N, C-alpha and C positions, 0 to 999 in steps of 0.2 A: 881425758875420759872418753871411752868409746861412745859413738853416737849413731842413732838410726832415725829414720823418719817415723816408723810405726813399730812399737814394741808389742808383740803379741804374746800373751800369757796363756799357754795351753796348746798342745800339739795334737788335739783331737781333730776330727774332720773339719770343724768350723775354723779353727785356728790355721790349719794347713791350707784350707781352701782360700781363706782371706789372704794369706801370704802369697799363694800362687797367683791369684787375680791381681793383686797389687804389683807383683813382680812383672807381670805381662804389660803393665802400664808404667814401668820404669820407677816404681816406688820401692824404696829399700825397707826391708823388715828384718827383725830378729825375733825368732820364736823361742820362748823358754818353756820347757816342759819338765815337771817334777819327776815323772816316771822314766823308765828306760824305753828305748825304741822298741824292744821286744815286747814289753808290757803293752805299749800303745797299739802295736800291730796285732796283738792277740785278743783285744777286747771283743767280746761277743755282743752285738747289738742288733737292732731291727734292720730290716732290709727292703722296705717298700718305699719307693721314690716317686714323688709327684713329677709330672712333666716339667714343671718349673725348675725342680732340682736337677733333673736330667739336663735341661738346657744350660743351667749354670755350670755344671761339670764339663759340658762340651765347650762353653766359653773359656773355661779354665784350661782347656787342652789336656784334660785327664780322662776323657770318656771313651777312648778307643777300645780298651778291653771290656768296658761295660757294655758297649754296643754289640760286641761279639758274644758275650757270655750271659747277658741278662735274659730274664724271662719277662715278656710283655704280657700283662694280664688285662683282658677286656672286661673283666667282671670279678665278683666274689660271691660267696654263698652265705646266707643267713640260715642257721639251723635252729629249729624250735619245734616242740611237740612231735618229735620223731621224724620230721620232714625237713626239706630245705627249700629256700627261695633264692633264685639267682638275681643279683643286682647287675644288670647289663650296663656297665660303665660307658662303653663305646656308643651304644644305642641311645642312652639317656643324656650323655654329655658331649659325645664326639671325641672323648679323650680316653686315655688308658693310664695305668700305673706300671712301673718297672720294679721287678723283684731282683735286687742285687745287694748283697749284704753290706752293711756299714763297715764291716771288717775289710771288705774288698775295696770300698771307696777309700778308706784310710790308707791301705797299702798303695793304691794308685797315686794318691796325693804324696805320700812319703817318697815314692820313687821319683815323681816329677820334681819335688823340691830337692832331692839329692842330686838328680841329674843337672839341675840348674846351679848347683853349688851353694844352695841357700844356707843361711846361718840359722840352723835349728839345733838348739842346745838341749839334749836330753840329760836327765839327771841333775837339773838345776834346782837346788833346794834353797830353803830360807828366803823365798822371794818376798820382797816388800815393795809396794808401790807408793810413791810420795809425790807431793807437789802437783798432782794432776788438776788441781783447781787453777793453776797458773799456766804460763805459756811454755814452761820447760819441765815436763814431768820427768821423774827419775825412778829407775828400777834398781833395787839392790838385790843381789842374789849370790849364792855360792855355787861354783862349778869346778869340778876336779880339784876340790880342796881349797880353792882360792876364793876369797871374798871379792866381789866385783860390782861395778856400777855401770849403768847404761842410761845415757841421756836420750830423749826422744821428743818428737812433736806430739804424739798421741799414744795412748795405751788401749789395746783391745783386750778385754777380759773374756777369753774363750776357755776359761779354766773350770767350768762346770759348777754345779750346785754347791759343792763344798770348797770351792776355790777361794783364793786370797783376795781376788779383785772386789767382789761384792762385799766381803767382810771388811774391806778397807774404807768403805763409804760410811760416814756417820749415820747412825740409825735415824736421826731426825731428818735426814735429807731424802729419805725414801719411804715408800709405803709398800708393805708386803701383803699380798692376798694369798691365802692358802686353804686348801681342803685336803685332808688326809683321808684316804679310803680305808675301810676296816678289813682289808684283805690284801693279798699279794698274788703274784703269778709265779707258779712253779714251772720252769721251762727246761726242756731238754733239747739237745742237738744230737741227731743220730744219722749215720750214713745208711739211710733207707730211702726208697723212693716215696714221694709224697702220696698221701691217701687220696687226694684229689688234685687236679691240675690247676685249681684256683684256691685261694684262701677260703676257709670256712670259719665263721664266727658263730659259736653255738651257745644258745641259752638252754639251760637244763635246771631242773629243780635241785640238783646236787651242786650246781655252780657252773660258771662259765668255762668254756674250752675254746681253744684256737688251734687250727691246723694250718701251718704255713710251711714255707720251704725256702731253701737257699739255692738249690739247683735241682736238676732232675734226679739226682742221687743223694741229696742231703736234705733232711727235713728238720723243721723247728716246730715243736709242739708245746702247748701251754695248758695248764688247768688252774683255775682259781683255787687258792688255798688260804688258810688262816695265817695271820701274821705271826702266830706263835709256832708255826710248823718249822721243822728242821729238815734240811735236805737229806740227812742220814736216815730219816724215817720213811723215805720214799725210794726204796730199791726200784730198779727198772720195771720189774713185773707189776708192782703195785701201781706205778704211774700208767703203764699201758692199759691195765685193767680199768682204771678210773677214767682215762681218756675215752676209751671205747664206750663206756656207759653214757658219756655226755654228748656224744655226736650221733647224728642220724644212723640208723642201722646199716644202710648201704655204705656209708663212709667207714664205719667200724669194720665191716666185713672186708673192705678193700685194703685196710691198713696193714702194712708190713712193719713188723716190729724188729728191734735189734738193740744191741748194747748202746747206751748213751756215751757220747764223747765229751759232753759238758752238761752240767745240771746246776741250776741255781734258782733262788727265790728272790723276786724283786717286789718291794712294796710299791703301792700306787699312790700318787698325789697329784694335785693340781697346785701350781705355784706361779705367781707373777709378781715382779717387782716393778714399781713405777717411781721415777722415770728410769730409762736405761742409759742415760748420758749424764755424767757428772763432770763438768768442766771438760777436760780432754781425755776422760776415761769413758769407754763405751763397754757396756755389758752385752755379750753375744751368746745366743744359744742357752744352754742349761744354766749358765750363770745368772740369767734373767728370768727364765721361765721353765717350768716342768709341766708336762701333761701325761695322763695315763697313756700307756702304749696302745690302747684301743683306738684303732684308726691310723696308727703309725705316723703321728704328726711331729714327733720330737726332732728327728734329724732334718725333716723338711722345714720346720720353723727356724732351726739354726741356719740352714742354707738361705732362707729368706732374709734373716738378719744380715748375713754376710752380703747378700745382693744389695741391700740398701746401703750398708756401711762402705763397701768398696767403691760404689759409685759416688758417694758423698766425699770420700777422701780423694778420689781421682779429680773430682770437680774442684776441691780445695787447692790441690797442687797445680791445677791448670789455670785457675782464675784468681786464687787468693781470697775468695769469699767463703763464708761459712753458711751460705744459704741452705745447702742440703744437709750439712752436718747438724745444723740447729733443728732440723726436722726429723732426725734419726729416731728418737723415741716415739714421736707421734705416728710416723709411718709404720714402724714395727709393731707397736702395741695394737693398732687397729686390726691387723691380721692375726696377731697372737690371741687376742680375746675371742675372735671368731673361732679359732682352732680350739681354744680352751672350752668354749661352749659346745662344739661338736664332740670333742673327746669326752666331756662330762656326760652329754646326752647318750652317746653310744655306750658308754660304760654303764650308766643307769639302766639302759635297755637290756643289756645282755648279762649282767652279773647278779648274783644273789647277795642281797644286803641283809636279809633276815629270814626267819622261818615263817614269816607272815604269808599265808596262802593268798590273801587278797592282793598283795603287791605282785606276786608272781602271776596271778591271773591278769592283772593290768599289763604286765610286760607282754604276755602272750597275745592279749587283745591288740596291743600296738604293733607287734610283729605281724599279726594276721592282717591288720589294716595296711601296713607297708606292702605286704605281699600282693595286695589287691589294688593298689593305687599307684599308677605311674607318676602322678604328681608328687606323692610322698617319696617314692623311690628316687625321683629326679633330684629332689632337694638333698637326699642322703648321698647320692652319687656325686653331685656337684661339690659337696664338702669333702668327700673321700678323695677325689682326684686332685683337689687343691683349688681353692677359690682364685679367680683372676687377680693379678696384681693391680694396684691402683695405677692410674695414669701417671706418667712421669711428671713431676712438678716442673 
C-alpha cells in the first residue's frame, strides 16, 4: 500500500501552501483534490493579504511574482452619509496590506508544486478518511477509475466547509458555533480601472457596497443583496446603477463601467468548530471556520492555520515529540475567534439588517465617531492589517 507522511485533502491555497512548506523541510506529502486542476485555478476569491500571509508565502518560496505584481495599500476608505473617511493603516499601525488575488496565489502554489514534482492528484473522488484516531490513518479514494488506499502519519483536512474531513468526525466529538447573516454579496469582476486606488467599504441606507480591485486594470465590486436574489435578475447596467447609488458621489463619478467577466452571489456566515484536531486529523482553513468577507480574513486565517500546523509537524519529525501538535487547536482558535469578532463587528457596522431607521442612525453615529477618533481608528486598523502572532511556545 502506498504511504506518505502527511496526506492533505484539498488543493486550495491552504492545502498547497502546507504541502509546499513541508516539502521545503523534507516532509513527504500527497495532496488529493476532488476537482480538476482547471477548476481549482479558476476559482474567484478575495485578494487582500495581511503582512503575516505575505511573509509566509515568501517563506514558502512562492512570492516572487506577488512582489512584482501586488498592490501595496497603506489604507482604505469608509464611506457613509455621502462622504468618506480614510483609515491610514501605515500611520496607525506601521503596517500595510497587499492586494493580490487568491486566484494568483493558487496559481503560484500550483506552479511551485508542479516544478517540484509533487504528488498532487486532481480528480480524486469518493475520498474517505479512516482510523485517524490511531497511529496509522488511512485514506481511501478513487483516481483515474481505480480504487486506491493511502497510508499516512497525519491527515490535514484542507477541503473546505463542505469537505469530507469535518464530516468524518463524530458529531459528539466537536462543537459548532454558527451565525448565518440574512443577506449575501452580489459581486462582479470587470476589466475596468478601479474607482479609487484603495478599497472603500460603504454604508448606505439601501445596503452595503464595496469597491476593490485585483490590479490597476481589473476591479472587483460588491453590493449587499437578499438571499433570495438571482444573478440573472442583475444585468450589468442594474448592478452599476445600484453600486453608484451606494458609494460617495465622488467615487460614483470616477467609476468606469464595463461588461462583467464574472458575476456571483455569496451568502455570509460566521462558523467555527472546536476543537480543530481529532487524533491525527487536523482541520485547516474553511474546513474549521468561516467568516464574512468583510475585512478579508478568510484566506489570511487559513494561512495562519497552515503556519501553526507546518511548524508543529516539522517539530514532530525533528524531535519525535507532540508538544506543538497538541497545541494546534488552542493556538489557532485564539486567533480565529479574534478575527470572527472583528468580521462580525465590521459587518454589523456597514450592512443593512432591517428597515429600522434607529439601527441605521446608530451605525452612522459609530462611523462618525470612528472618523473623529484616532484611538478608535487605531483599533480598527490593527485588526484589519492582522493581529500579531502569539510568541512561539
